[in-house]
Backbone as JSON Lines, residues from 0, in Angstrom:
{"i":0,"aa":"M","n":[0.84,-1.16,-0.02],"ca":[-0.06,0.18,0.13],"c":[0.95,1.32,0.22]}
{"i":1,"aa":"K","n":[1.9,1.33,0.95],"ca":[2.81,2.17,0.87],"c":[3.6,2.72,-0.55]}
{"i":2,"aa":"K","n":[3.91,1.68,-1.11],"ca":[4.77,1.63,-2.3],"c":[3.71,2.05,-3.73]}
{"i":3,"aa":"Y","n":[2.53,1.96,-3.32],"ca":[1.36,2.25,-4.31],"c":[1.21,3.65,-3.85]}
{"i":4,"aa":"M","n":[1.25,4.21,-2.78],"ca":[1.0,5.6,-2.55],"c":[2.19,6.16,-3.0]}
{"i":5,"aa":"V","n":[3.54,5.74,-2.92],"ca":[4.49,6.72,-3.3],"c":[4.71,6.92,-4.82]}
{"i":6,"aa":"K","n":[4.66,5.77,-5.36],"ca":[4.64,5.39,-6.84],"c":[3.18,6.73,-7.71]}
{"i":7,"aa":"T","n":[2.39,6.56,-6.92],"ca":[1.39,7.56,-7.19],"c":[1.29,9.09,-7.16]}
{"i":8,"aa":"L","n":[2.22,9.2,-6.0],"ca":[2.63,10.78,-5.49],"c":[3.55,11.18,-6.83]}
{"i":9,"aa":"V","n":[4.57,10.09,-7.16],"ca":[5.78,10.41,-7.91],"c":[5.07,10.63,-9.37]}
{"i":10,"aa":"A","n":[4.19,9.77,-9.94],"ca":[3.49,10.23,-11.27],"c":[2.93,11.43,-10.89]}
{"i":11,"aa":"G","n":[2.06,12.11,-9.88],"ca":[1.31,13.11,-10.19],"c":[2.42,14.31,-9.93]}
{"i":12,"aa":"L","n":[3.98,14.18,-9.41],"ca":[4.64,15.53,-9.58],"c":[5.08,15.47,-10.82]}
{"i":13,"aa":"A","n":[5.17,14.4,-11.45],"ca":[5.71,14.29,-12.82],"c":[4.92,14.73,-13.82]}
{"i":14,"aa":"V","n":[3.99,14.62,-13.44],"ca":[2.45,15.38,-14.58],"c":[2.78,16.71,-14.44]}
{"i":15,"aa":"C","n":[2.61,17.14,-13.18],"ca":[2.78,18.73,-12.76],"c":[4.13,19.42,-13.42]}
{"i":16,"aa":"A","n":[5.07,18.7,-13.06],"ca":[6.57,19.06,-13.88],"c":[6.36,19.48,-15.46]}
{"i":17,"aa":"V","n":[6.05,18.19,-15.98],"ca":[5.94,18.01,-17.18],"c":[4.8,19.29,-18.01]}
{"i":18,"aa":"S","n":[3.87,19.42,-17.56],"ca":[2.62,20.63,-18.03],"c":[3.51,22.04,-17.66]}
{"i":19,"aa":"G","n":[4.18,21.93,-16.16],"ca":[4.63,23.41,-16.36],"c":[5.56,23.98,-17.43]}
{"i":20,"aa":"A","n":[6.44,22.78,-17.94],"ca":[7.36,22.98,-18.93],"c":[6.99,22.9,-20.48]}
{"i":21,"aa":"Q","n":[5.54,22.28,-20.52],"ca":[4.89,22.15,-22.41],"c":[5.68,23.36,-23.15]}
{"i":22,"aa":"A","n":[6.15,23.04,-24.19],"ca":[6.74,24.06,-25.06],"c":[5.66,24.16,-26.11]}
{"i":23,"aa":"S","n":[5.33,25.27,-26.55],"ca":[4.62,25.85,-27.67],"c":[5.2,26.89,-28.61]}
{"i":24,"aa":"P","n":[4.65,27.11,-29.8],"ca":[4.92,28.03,-30.67],"c":[5.39,29.32,-30.02]}
{"i":25,"aa":"I","n":[6.18,30.34,-30.58],"ca":[6.44,31.48,-29.8],"c":[5.13,32.33,-30.41]}
{"i":26,"aa":"V","n":[4.53,33.31,-29.85],"ca":[3.54,34.11,-30.27],"c":[4.26,35.37,-30.78]}
{"i":27,"aa":"G","n":[3.96,35.96,-32.06],"ca":[3.96,37.26,-32.46],"c":[5.22,36.98,-33.62]}
{"i":28,"aa":"L","n":[5.56,35.55,-33.73],"ca":[6.79,35.57,-35.16],"c":[5.49,35.41,-36.15]}
{"i":29,"aa":"Y","n":[5.66,36.49,-36.99],"ca":[4.74,37.0,-38.15],"c":[5.43,36.72,-39.35]}
{"i":30,"aa":"N","n":[5.03,36.02,-40.29],"ca":[5.8,36.11,-41.7],"c":[5.42,37.33,-42.36]}
{"i":31,"aa":"T","n":[6.36,37.93,-43.34],"ca":[6.14,39.21,-43.8],"c":[4.85,39.02,-44.63]}
{"i":32,"aa":"G","n":[3.88,39.89,-44.71],"ca":[2.88,39.77,-45.57],"c":[1.76,38.94,-44.8]}
{"i":33,"aa":"A","n":[2.02,38.64,-43.53],"ca":[0.97,37.65,-42.91],"c":[-0.56,38.1,-42.99]}
{"i":34,"aa":"G","n":[-1.29,37.16,-43.83],"ca":[-2.85,37.52,-43.71],"c":[-3.52,38.61,-44.47]}
{"i":35,"aa":"I","n":[-2.28,39.18,-45.52],"ca":[-2.73,40.17,-46.31],"c":[-3.03,39.62,-47.82]}
{"i":36,"aa":"T","n":[-4.1,40.08,-48.47],"ca":[-4.42,39.39,-49.61],"c":[-4.52,40.72,-50.65]}
{"i":37,"aa":"I","n":[-4.62,41.8,-50.33],"ca":[-4.55,42.81,-51.3],"c":[-3.34,43.43,-51.57]}
{"i":38,"aa":"N","n":[-2.52,43.87,-53.12],"ca":[-1.5,44.33,-53.1],"c":[-1.32,45.84,-52.67]}
{"i":39,"aa":"G","n":[-0.22,46.09,-51.91],"ca":[0.28,47.29,-51.5],"c":[-0.61,47.65,-50.15]}
{"i":40,"aa":"T","n":[-0.79,46.74,-49.3],"ca":[-1.78,46.73,-47.97],"c":[-0.29,46.87,-47.21]}
{"i":41,"aa":"T","n":[-0.4,48.08,-46.08],"ca":[0.42,47.99,-45.43],"c":[0.54,47.12,-44.23]}
{"i":42,"aa":"D","n":[1.87,46.67,-43.81],"ca":[2.25,45.42,-43.29],"c":[2.71,46.11,-41.8]}
{"i":43,"aa":"T","n":[1.98,46.35,-40.79],"ca":[2.4,46.74,-39.57],"c":[3.19,45.99,-38.62]}
{"i":44,"aa":"N","n":[2.98,44.76,-39.0],"ca":[4.21,43.78,-37.97],"c":[5.56,44.08,-38.08]}
{"i":45,"aa":"Y","n":[6.05,44.36,-39.01],"ca":[7.2,44.74,-39.47],"c":[7.81,46.12,-39.47]}
{"i":46,"aa":"A","n":[8.44,46.82,-38.5],"ca":[8.73,48.38,-38.56],"c":[9.72,48.65,-39.7]}
{"i":47,"aa":"L","n":[9.65,49.32,-40.38],"ca":[10.56,50.14,-41.56],"c":[11.53,51.28,-41.0]}
{"i":48,"aa":"T","n":[12.95,51.08,-40.69],"ca":[13.63,52.44,-40.63],"c":[14.97,52.52,-41.61]}
{"i":49,"aa":"N","n":[15.78,53.39,-41.29],"ca":[16.98,53.4,-42.18],"c":[17.77,52.81,-40.89]}
{"i":50,"aa":"S","n":[19.06,52.91,-41.36],"ca":[20.21,52.18,-40.68],"c":[20.37,52.69,-39.31]}
{"i":51,"aa":"S","n":[20.04,53.82,-39.14],"ca":[20.16,54.53,-37.98],"c":[19.0,54.26,-36.94]}
{"i":52,"aa":"G","n":[17.86,54.02,-37.64],"ca":[16.79,53.68,-37.02],"c":[15.51,54.32,-36.77]}
{"i":53,"aa":"A","n":[15.92,55.83,-38.04],"ca":[14.69,56.73,-38.14],"c":[13.88,55.81,-38.82]}
{"i":54,"aa":"A","n":[12.66,56.29,-38.53],"ca":[11.26,55.83,-39.82],"c":[11.51,56.55,-40.83]}
{"i":55,"aa":"I","n":[11.44,55.46,-42.0],"ca":[10.97,55.89,-43.53],"c":[9.92,55.46,-43.86]}
{"i":56,"aa":"Y","n":[9.34,55.72,-44.81],"ca":[7.87,55.51,-45.39],"c":[6.96,55.02,-44.43]}
{"i":57,"aa":"G","n":[6.71,56.26,-43.49],"ca":[5.81,56.0,-42.69],"c":[6.04,54.93,-41.4]}
{"i":58,"aa":"N","n":[7.09,54.22,-41.18],"ca":[7.56,53.62,-40.64],"c":[7.31,52.08,-40.89]}
{"i":59,"aa":"Y","n":[6.43,51.58,-42.17],"ca":[6.35,50.43,-42.54],"c":[6.37,50.12,-43.75]}
{"i":60,"aa":"G","n":[6.08,49.06,-44.53],"ca":[6.13,49.09,-45.82],"c":[4.83,48.33,-46.42]}
{"i":61,"aa":"E","n":[5.08,48.23,-47.72],"ca":[3.71,47.46,-48.28],"c":[4.22,46.23,-48.74]}
{"i":62,"aa":"A","n":[3.07,45.13,-48.6],"ca":[2.9,43.61,-49.21],"c":[2.67,43.93,-50.58]}
{"i":63,"aa":"A","n":[3.81,42.99,-51.02],"ca":[3.81,42.76,-52.72],"c":[2.89,41.56,-52.93]}
{"i":64,"aa":"V","n":[1.68,41.45,-53.33],"ca":[0.71,40.68,-53.11],"c":[0.68,40.17,-54.86]}
{"i":65,"aa":"G","n":[0.62,38.84,-55.21],"ca":[0.42,38.71,-56.59],"c":[1.65,38.61,-57.32]}
{"i":66,"aa":"S","n":[1.23,38.54,-58.58],"ca":[2.57,38.52,-59.68],"c":[3.12,39.74,-59.88]}
{"i":67,"aa":"G","n":[3.82,39.82,-61.13],"ca":[3.98,40.96,-62.07],"c":[5.68,41.31,-61.26]}
{"i":68,"aa":"W","n":[6.44,42.15,-62.4],"ca":[7.62,42.41,-61.81],"c":[7.89,43.29,-60.81]}
{"i":69,"aa":"P","n":[8.84,43.15,-59.55],"ca":[9.79,41.86,-60.1],"c":[9.78,40.57,-59.67]}
{"i":70,"aa":"I","n":[8.54,40.22,-59.49],"ca":[8.09,38.66,-59.06],"c":[7.86,38.18,-60.31]}
{"i":71,"aa":"S","n":[8.42,37.25,-61.24],"ca":[9.79,37.22,-60.95],"c":[10.69,38.17,-61.65]}
{"i":72,"aa":"P","n":[12.14,38.23,-61.42],"ca":[13.0,37.08,-60.69],"c":[12.9,36.9,-59.14]}
{"i":73,"aa":"W","n":[12.28,37.93,-58.4],"ca":[11.84,37.61,-56.9],"c":[11.19,36.33,-56.92]}
{"i":74,"aa":"L","n":[11.57,35.6,-55.98],"ca":[10.89,34.26,-55.54],"c":[9.25,34.76,-55.8]}
{"i":75,"aa":"A","n":[8.61,33.39,-56.15],"ca":[7.09,33.6,-56.58],"c":[6.37,33.56,-55.23]}
{"i":76,"aa":"D","n":[5.42,34.67,-55.4],"ca":[4.38,34.9,-54.31],"c":[3.56,33.92,-53.82]}
{"i":77,"aa":"N","n":[3.05,33.55,-52.38],"ca":[2.13,32.39,-52.06],"c":[1.3,33.04,-50.88]}
{"i":78,"aa":"S","n":[0.23,32.28,-50.74],"ca":[-0.37,32.51,-49.54],"c":[0.16,32.75,-48.2]}
{"i":79,"aa":"T","n":[1.66,32.3,-48.15],"ca":[1.99,31.91,-46.64],"c":[3.03,33.27,-46.49]}
{"i":80,"aa":"S","n":[3.52,33.89,-47.22],"ca":[4.07,35.18,-47.06],"c":[4.01,36.0,-48.27]}
{"i":81,"aa":"H","n":[4.24,37.2,-48.12],"ca":[4.55,38.32,-49.47],"c":[5.77,39.06,-49.09]}
{"i":82,"aa":"W","n":[6.17,39.62,-50.14],"ca":[7.45,40.5,-50.04],"c":[6.73,42.18,-49.61]}
{"i":83,"aa":"L","n":[7.75,42.36,-48.81],"ca":[7.41,43.83,-48.16],"c":[8.62,44.71,-48.74]}
{"i":84,"aa":"T","n":[8.04,45.83,-49.49],"ca":[8.83,46.66,-49.81],"c":[8.54,48.22,-49.62]}
{"i":85,"aa":"P","n":[9.45,49.13,-49.62],"ca":[9.36,50.42,-49.03],"c":[8.68,51.38,-50.07]}
{"i":86,"aa":"T","n":[8.15,50.86,-51.01],"ca":[7.36,51.95,-51.84],"c":[5.72,51.23,-52.0]}
{"i":87,"aa":"S","n":[4.88,51.83,-52.31],"ca":[3.39,51.65,-52.74],"c":[3.46,50.9,-54.17]}
{"i":88,"aa":"N","n":[4.73,51.19,-55.26],"ca":[4.78,50.42,-56.35],"c":[5.66,49.53,-56.29]}
{"i":89,"aa":"R","n":[6.02,48.07,-55.97],"ca":[6.83,47.46,-55.74],"c":[8.1,47.25,-56.79]}
{"i":90,"aa":"A","n":[7.55,47.84,-57.85],"ca":[8.66,47.66,-59.19],"c":[9.66,49.13,-59.1]}
{"i":91,"aa":"E","n":[9.23,50.13,-58.21],"ca":[9.99,51.39,-58.41],"c":[10.88,51.22,-57.53]}
{"i":92,"aa":"S","n":[12.13,52.1,-57.79],"ca":[13.16,52.18,-56.69],"c":[12.91,53.17,-55.63]}
{"i":93,"aa":"Y","n":[13.24,52.82,-54.33],"ca":[12.72,53.88,-53.2],"c":[13.91,55.37,-53.1]}
{"i":94,"aa":"D","n":[15.05,54.87,-53.71],"ca":[15.93,55.89,-53.96],"c":[17.22,55.48,-54.93]}
{"i":95,"aa":"S","n":[17.02,56.13,-56.13],"ca":[17.68,55.47,-57.14],"c":[19.27,56.17,-57.09]}
{"i":96,"aa":"S","n":[19.36,57.09,-56.52],"ca":[20.46,58.03,-56.32],"c":[21.67,57.54,-55.69]}
{"i":97,"aa":"S","n":[21.42,56.67,-54.63],"ca":[22.15,56.15,-53.72],"c":[21.85,54.59,-53.27]}
{"i":98,"aa":"A","n":[23.04,53.91,-52.96],"ca":[22.97,52.56,-52.16],"c":[22.07,52.72,-50.85]}
{"i":99,"aa":"G","n":[20.87,51.74,-50.65],"ca":[20.06,52.1,-49.53],"c":[20.27,50.76,-48.24]}
{"i":100,"aa":"T","n":[19.86,51.5,-47.46],"ca":[20.09,50.21,-46.06],"c":[18.76,50.26,-45.65]}
{"i":101,"aa":"Y","n":[17.78,49.23,-45.37],"ca":[16.5,49.25,-45.06],"c":[16.39,48.21,-43.59]}
{"i":102,"aa":"K","n":[15.96,48.59,-42.71],"ca":[15.87,47.74,-41.59],"c":[14.59,47.65,-40.95]}
{"i":103,"aa":"W","n":[14.27,45.98,-41.28],"ca":[12.95,45.88,-40.93],"c":[12.53,44.97,-39.71]}
{"i":104,"aa":"T","n":[11.92,45.44,-38.58],"ca":[12.16,45.06,-37.33],"c":[10.8,44.3,-36.99]}
{"i":105,"aa":"L","n":[10.9,43.25,-36.71],"ca":[9.89,42.27,-35.68],"c":[9.94,42.23,-34.48]}
{"i":106,"aa":"Q","n":[9.45,43.06,-33.47],"ca":[9.21,42.62,-32.11],"c":[8.24,41.62,-31.68]}
{"i":107,"aa":"F","n":[8.91,40.69,-30.46],"ca":[7.85,39.86,-30.06],"c":[8.19,39.87,-28.41]}
{"i":108,"aa":"D","n":[7.13,39.29,-27.67],"ca":[7.49,39.53,-25.98],"c":[7.46,38.03,-25.42]}
{"i":109,"aa":"L","n":[8.43,37.6,-24.9],"ca":[8.25,36.39,-24.11],"c":[8.08,36.6,-22.51]}
{"i":110,"aa":"T","n":[7.89,37.81,-22.28],"ca":[6.91,37.88,-20.8],"c":[6.1,36.58,-20.48]}
{"i":111,"aa":"G","n":[6.41,35.86,-19.36],"ca":[5.56,34.62,-18.87],"c":[6.34,33.37,-19.53]}
{"i":112,"aa":"Y","n":[7.13,33.89,-20.54],"ca":[7.69,32.13,-20.92],"c":[9.48,32.33,-20.02]}
{"i":113,"aa":"N","n":[9.67,31.23,-20.33],"ca":[11.26,30.94,-19.97],"c":[11.9,30.89,-21.27]}
{"i":114,"aa":"A","n":[12.57,32.25,-21.36],"ca":[13.48,32.4,-22.4],"c":[14.69,31.56,-22.64]}
{"i":115,"aa":"T","n":[15.28,30.72,-21.59],"ca":[15.95,29.69,-21.96],"c":[15.9,28.58,-22.54]}
{"i":116,"aa":"T","n":[14.51,28.57,-22.88],"ca":[14.17,27.15,-23.72],"c":[13.47,27.58,-25.2]}
{"i":117,"aa":"A","n":[13.61,28.93,-25.48],"ca":[12.98,29.62,-26.6],"c":[14.25,29.01,-27.94]}
{"i":118,"aa":"S","n":[13.64,28.81,-29.17],"ca":[14.32,28.77,-30.31],"c":[13.35,28.89,-31.7]}
{"i":119,"aa":"F","n":[13.98,29.35,-32.68],"ca":[13.08,29.23,-33.75],"c":[14.11,29.18,-35.19]}
{"i":120,"aa":"E","n":[13.47,28.75,-36.27],"ca":[14.18,28.35,-37.5],"c":[13.29,29.23,-38.55]}
{"i":121,"aa":"G","n":[13.62,29.99,-39.37],"ca":[13.0,30.49,-40.57],"c":[14.04,30.69,-41.85]}
{"i":122,"aa":"K","n":[13.43,31.19,-42.99],"ca":[13.98,31.19,-44.39],"c":[13.64,32.72,-44.78]}
{"i":123,"aa":"F","n":[14.63,33.27,-45.29],"ca":[14.31,34.87,-46.1],"c":[15.15,34.94,-47.35]}
{"i":124,"aa":"S","n":[14.63,35.88,-48.0],"ca":[15.24,36.32,-49.14],"c":[15.12,37.98,-49.53]}
{"i":125,"aa":"A","n":[16.16,38.55,-50.01],"ca":[16.15,39.74,-50.25],"c":[16.63,40.62,-51.32]}
{"i":126,"aa":"D","n":[16.4,41.53,-51.7],"ca":[16.89,42.58,-52.94],"c":[17.76,43.81,-52.3]}
{"i":127,"aa":"N","n":[18.83,44.03,-52.4],"ca":[19.87,43.1,-53.16],"c":[20.38,41.67,-52.01]}
{"i":128,"aa":"S","n":[20.48,42.05,-50.85],"ca":[21.11,41.21,-49.74],"c":[20.5,41.51,-48.41]}
{"i":129,"aa":"A","n":[20.61,40.65,-47.18],"ca":[20.24,41.07,-46.0],"c":[20.98,40.18,-44.94]}
{"i":130,"aa":"V","n":[21.19,41.11,-43.84],"ca":[21.49,39.73,-42.66],"c":[20.55,40.16,-41.61]}
{"i":131,"aa":"A","n":[20.0,38.81,-40.76],"ca":[19.21,38.77,-39.93],"c":[19.79,38.79,-38.56]}
{"i":132,"aa":"Y","n":[19.11,39.43,-37.55],"ca":[19.78,39.75,-36.04],"c":[18.59,39.24,-35.33]}
{"i":133,"aa":"L","n":[19.17,38.73,-34.27],"ca":[18.17,38.54,-32.91],"c":[18.72,39.42,-31.84]}
{"i":134,"aa":"N","n":[18.26,40.57,-31.58],"ca":[18.99,40.98,-30.07],"c":[20.2,41.54,-30.47]}
{"i":135,"aa":"G","n":[20.53,41.9,-31.87],"ca":[21.88,42.37,-32.02],"c":[22.94,41.34,-32.64]}
{"i":136,"aa":"N","n":[22.32,40.0,-32.44],"ca":[23.45,38.96,-32.77],"c":[22.82,38.06,-34.13]}
{"i":137,"aa":"N","n":[23.94,38.36,-35.0],"ca":[23.71,37.88,-36.38],"c":[23.54,36.45,-36.52]}
{"i":138,"aa":"I","n":[22.28,35.86,-37.01],"ca":[21.62,34.59,-37.1],"c":[21.58,34.1,-38.52]}
{"i":139,"aa":"G","n":[22.2,34.98,-39.52],"ca":[22.06,34.27,-41.05],"c":[22.19,35.39,-41.95]}
{"i":140,"aa":"S","n":[22.53,35.22,-43.15],"ca":[22.33,36.3,-44.37],"c":[21.81,35.76,-45.6]}
{"i":141,"aa":"A","n":[21.42,36.77,-46.26],"ca":[20.76,36.29,-47.48],"c":[21.4,37.08,-48.65]}
{"i":142,"aa":"A","n":[21.78,36.16,-49.94],"ca":[22.72,36.69,-50.68],"c":[22.01,37.46,-52.28]}
{"i":143,"aa":"G","n":[20.45,37.12,-52.02],"ca":[19.74,37.26,-53.22],"c":[18.25,37.39,-53.08]}
{"i":144,"aa":"F","n":[17.8,37.4,-54.32],"ca":[16.21,37.3,-54.01],"c":[15.43,36.27,-54.98]}
{"i":145,"aa":"S","n":[16.29,35.43,-55.52],"ca":[15.71,34.39,-56.2],"c":[15.72,33.01,-55.62]}
{"i":146,"aa":"S","n":[16.34,33.0,-54.12],"ca":[16.57,32.02,-53.46],"c":[15.92,31.92,-51.93]}
{"i":147,"aa":"W","n":[15.73,31.25,-51.35],"ca":[15.71,31.17,-49.92],"c":[16.95,30.88,-48.94]}
{"i":148,"aa":"Y","n":[17.1,31.56,-47.81],"ca":[18.43,31.34,-47.08],"c":[17.71,31.11,-45.84]}
{"i":149,"aa":"N","n":[18.52,30.4,-44.86],"ca":[18.11,29.9,-43.69],"c":[18.68,30.85,-42.56]}
{"i":150,"aa":"F","n":[18.01,30.93,-41.41],"ca":[18.47,31.72,-40.32],"c":[17.65,30.96,-38.96]}
{"i":151,"aa":"S","n":[18.38,31.01,-37.68],"ca":[17.93,30.05,-36.74],"c":[18.61,30.81,-35.57]}
{"i":152,"aa":"A","n":[17.95,30.68,-34.3],"ca":[18.54,30.95,-33.03],"c":[18.24,30.16,-31.99]}
{"i":153,"aa":"G","n":[19.24,30.29,-30.99],"ca":[18.76,29.37,-30.13],"c":[18.63,29.92,-28.9]}
{"i":154,"aa":"S","n":[18.45,28.9,-27.8],"ca":[18.17,29.78,-26.25],"c":[18.89,30.76,-25.81]}
{"i":155,"aa":"S","n":[20.05,31.11,-25.91],"ca":[21.1,31.86,-25.31],"c":[21.12,33.51,-25.78]}
{"i":156,"aa":"L","n":[20.27,33.54,-27.05],"ca":[20.13,34.95,-27.74],"c":[18.64,35.7,-27.33]}
{"i":157,"aa":"F","n":[17.87,34.87,-26.65],"ca":[16.69,35.63,-25.97],"c":[16.78,36.15,-25.09]}
{"i":158,"aa":"N","n":[15.65,37.33,-24.99],"ca":[15.62,38.08,-23.8],"c":[14.35,37.4,-23.09]}
{"i":159,"aa":"A","n":[14.39,37.97,-21.87],"ca":[13.37,37.25,-20.89],"c":[11.82,38.25,-21.3]}
{"i":160,"aa":"G","n":[11.9,39.3,-21.68],"ca":[10.66,40.47,-22.21],"c":[10.8,40.59,-23.67]}
{"i":161,"aa":"V","n":[10.91,41.6,-24.12],"ca":[10.75,41.98,-25.42],"c":[11.91,41.69,-26.33]}
{"i":162,"aa":"N","n":[12.06,41.08,-27.45],"ca":[12.87,40.83,-28.38],"c":[12.75,41.28,-29.79]}
{"i":163,"aa":"N","n":[13.76,41.56,-30.41],"ca":[13.72,42.14,-31.42],"c":[14.37,41.22,-32.76]}
{"i":164,"aa":"L","n":[13.92,40.98,-33.81],"ca":[14.17,40.07,-34.82],"c":[14.09,41.33,-35.87]}
{"i":165,"aa":"E","n":[15.45,41.42,-36.61],"ca":[15.86,41.97,-37.19],"c":[16.33,41.75,-38.86]}
{"i":166,"aa":"F","n":[15.9,42.42,-39.38],"ca":[16.42,41.94,-41.24],"c":[16.85,43.44,-41.83]}
{"i":167,"aa":"V","n":[18.14,43.41,-41.9],"ca":[18.97,44.62,-42.6],"c":[19.32,44.39,-43.94]}
{"i":168,"aa":"V","n":[18.4,45.18,-44.88],"ca":[18.43,44.92,-46.35],"c":[19.45,46.0,-46.91]}
{"i":169,"aa":"T","n":[20.48,45.29,-47.68],"ca":[21.24,46.58,-48.38],"c":[20.79,46.35,-49.84]}
{"i":170,"aa":"N","n":[20.63,47.52,-50.59],"ca":[19.86,47.66,-52.0],"c":[20.95,48.22,-52.88]}
{"i":171,"aa":"L","n":[21.4,47.97,-54.19],"ca":[22.61,48.52,-54.88],"c":[21.93,49.77,-55.56]}
{"i":172,"aa":"K","n":[22.84,50.81,-56.01],"ca":[22.17,51.94,-56.27],"c":[22.05,52.03,-57.86]}
{"i":173,"aa":"G","n":[21.0,52.57,-58.19],"ca":[20.45,52.59,-59.75],"c":[19.09,52.63,-59.77]}
{"i":174,"aa":"S","n":[18.63,53.24,-60.96],"ca":[17.32,53.49,-61.28],"c":[16.59,51.79,-61.95]}
{"i":175,"aa":"G","n":[15.18,51.31,-61.76],"ca":[14.78,50.57,-61.87],"c":[15.51,49.47,-61.07]}
{"i":176,"aa":"N","n":[15.89,49.85,-59.99],"ca":[16.53,48.68,-59.21],"c":[15.51,48.48,-57.45]}
{"i":177,"aa":"P","n":[14.51,47.91,-57.47],"ca":[14.04,47.9,-56.47],"c":[14.26,47.45,-55.23]}
{"i":178,"aa":"T","n":[13.67,47.22,-54.33],"ca":[14.19,46.3,-52.85],"c":[13.02,45.78,-52.23]}
{"i":179,"aa":"G","n":[13.45,44.54,-51.78],"ca":[12.22,43.99,-50.76],"c":[12.99,42.78,-49.73]}
{"i":180,"aa":"L","n":[11.85,42.53,-48.75],"ca":[12.36,41.63,-47.93],"c":[11.04,40.53,-48.15]}
{"i":181,"aa":"R","n":[11.6,39.28,-47.83],"ca":[10.55,38.23,-47.8],"c":[10.98,37.25,-46.5]}
{"i":182,"aa":"V","n":[10.22,37.17,-45.65],"ca":[10.77,36.52,-44.57],"c":[9.24,35.33,-44.11]}
{"i":183,"aa":"E","n":[9.81,33.94,-44.01],"ca":[8.84,32.92,-43.48],"c":[9.58,32.3,-42.44]}
{"i":184,"aa":"M","n":[8.69,31.7,-41.14],"ca":[8.97,31.54,-39.92],"c":[8.98,29.95,-40.26]}
{"i":185,"aa":"T","n":[9.71,28.8,-39.78],"ca":[9.25,27.36,-40.23],"c":[9.0,26.48,-38.83]}
{"i":186,"aa":"N","n":[9.81,26.98,-37.76],"ca":[9.45,26.5,-36.61],"c":[9.9,27.37,-35.52]}
{"i":187,"aa":"S","n":[9.27,27.31,-34.28],"ca":[9.45,27.84,-33.03],"c":[8.78,27.23,-31.79]}
{"i":188,"aa":"N","n":[9.57,27.22,-30.66],"ca":[9.28,26.47,-29.54],"c":[9.51,27.64,-28.32]}
{"i":189,"aa":"V","n":[8.88,27.51,-27.33],"ca":[9.47,28.05,-25.97],"c":[8.49,27.47,-25.17]}
{"i":190,"aa":"S","n":[9.21,27.58,-23.85],"ca":[7.92,26.81,-22.77],"c":[7.51,28.01,-21.68]}
{"i":191,"aa":"A","n":[6.46,28.07,-21.05],"ca":[5.95,28.89,-20.38],"c":[6.34,28.73,-18.92]}
{"i":192,"aa":"V","n":[6.33,29.7,-18.2],"ca":[6.95,29.81,-16.78],"c":[6.06,29.03,-15.75]}
{"i":193,"aa":"P","n":[6.31,27.85,-15.37],"ca":[5.48,27.27,-14.09],"c":[4.69,28.18,-13.29]}
{"i":194,"aa":"L","n":[3.37,28.21,-13.08],"ca":[2.3,28.99,-12.21],"c":[2.77,28.88,-10.86]}
{"i":195,"aa":"P","n":[3.02,29.77,-9.88],"ca":[3.28,29.73,-8.58],"c":[2.51,28.62,-8.07]}
{"i":196,"aa":"G","n":[1.32,28.57,-8.32],"ca":[0.65,27.33,-7.48],"c":[1.31,25.89,-7.78]}
{"i":197,"aa":"A","n":[1.63,25.75,-9.35],"ca":[2.34,24.56,-9.61],"c":[3.6,24.26,-8.88]}
{"i":198,"aa":"V","n":[4.34,25.31,-8.93],"ca":[5.41,25.22,-8.26],"c":[4.99,24.7,-6.7]}
{"i":199,"aa":"W","n":[4.14,25.53,-6.11],"ca":[3.94,25.24,-4.68],"c":[3.5,23.77,-4.34]}
{"i":200,"aa":"F","n":[2.61,23.26,-5.61],"ca":[2.27,21.69,-5.64],"c":[3.33,20.94,-5.51]}
{"i":201,"aa":"F","n":[4.52,21.23,-6.36],"ca":[5.55,20.27,-6.72],"c":[6.56,20.41,-5.29]}
{"i":202,"aa":"M","n":[6.56,21.46,-4.81],"ca":[7.43,21.35,-3.65],"c":[6.45,20.56,-2.34]}
{"i":203,"aa":"S","n":[5.66,20.98,-2.41],"ca":[4.97,20.53,-1.14],"c":[4.8,18.81,-1.14]}
{"i":204,"aa":"G","n":[4.61,18.56,-2.66],"ca":[4.72,17.16,-3.05],"c":[5.74,16.28,-2.62]}
{"i":205,"aa":"M","n":[7.27,16.96,-2.83],"ca":[8.26,16.41,-2.56],"c":[8.44,16.01,-1.03]}
{"i":206,"aa":"L","n":[8.21,17.48,-0.37],"ca":[7.98,17.43,1.09],"c":[7.35,15.93,1.42]}
{"i":207,"aa":"G","n":[6.11,15.7,0.8],"ca":[5.17,14.32,1.47],"c":[6.35,13.47,1.04]}
{"i":208,"aa":"L","n":[6.5,13.25,0.02],"ca":[7.21,12.18,-0.37],"c":[8.44,11.8,0.61]}
{"i":209,"aa":"L","n":[9.2,12.75,1.19],"ca":[10.47,12.41,1.66],"c":[9.75,12.02,3.01]}
{"i":210,"aa":"A","n":[8.63,12.66,3.64],"ca":[8.27,12.24,5.2],"c":[7.53,10.95,4.67]}
{"i":211,"aa":"V","n":[7.04,10.36,3.84],"ca":[6.63,9.13,3.68],"c":[8.18,7.98,3.74]}
{"i":212,"aa":"K","n":[8.92,8.31,3.02],"ca":[10.11,7.53,2.95],"c":[10.7,7.37,4.07]}
{"i":213,"aa":"R","n":[10.92,8.83,4.93],"ca":[11.24,8.61,6.3],"c":[10.48,7.57,7.47]}
{"i":214,"aa":"K","n":[9.21,7.96,7.0],"ca":[7.97,7.18,8.01],"c":[8.58,5.63,7.94]}
{"i":215,"aa":"S","n":[8.61,5.19,6.27],"ca":[8.69,3.7,5.95],"c":[9.8,3.45,6.48]}
{"i":216,"aa":"K","n":[11.19,4.17,6.57],"ca":[12.16,3.53,7.08],"c":[12.33,3.39,8.41]}
{"i":217,"aa":"S","n":[11.41,4.17,9.32],"ca":[11.31,3.97,11.12],"c":[10.3,2.54,11.47]}
{"i":218,"aa":"I","n":[9.63,2.19,10.17],"ca":[8.72,1.42,10.81],"c":[9.16,-0.32,10.94]}
């Protein structure tokens, strides 16, 4: 009977510990142009600034939905993600007189989650090229706009609160040379911080288990 009680208590504590650490997708990791169906619609998930952090083009870009130059040679459009451009007309150059640097920033918040368990993977493409950063750490690079390039981040790079996923796009100088960014998240995971009640239950259960063990030894 005592052995049964001990096994039951151990099983209950195991369920409590597992449920408190159950992994789920990271909330707030959006694909570029997610949910947008009309060409030229503003994507407010990705903030648009220059290399100094000053807002340009109203601080957000437009989703390039459907076909038409420069799609292709840009990767073909689909319902999962769309290209973002710093112009209402995806075919025009935002600044044809000089090389451009465009920073696209997606913020997500891990408050209430255990940041040390977080990870994600994705793919991106850019015209002409781009570097991906998580909280200032280089996590991947894209060398063109006709192929996908991978990026990923492990637990050591995440903040416990707000995180910044940035894509710094560089565009070459010249007229008729548009620029854009395309991002698709392929996988993400993070575990929630156990509720205080669950922690208390776990600790009290452990104390009870120790008491049972001590009592059984004394008999």
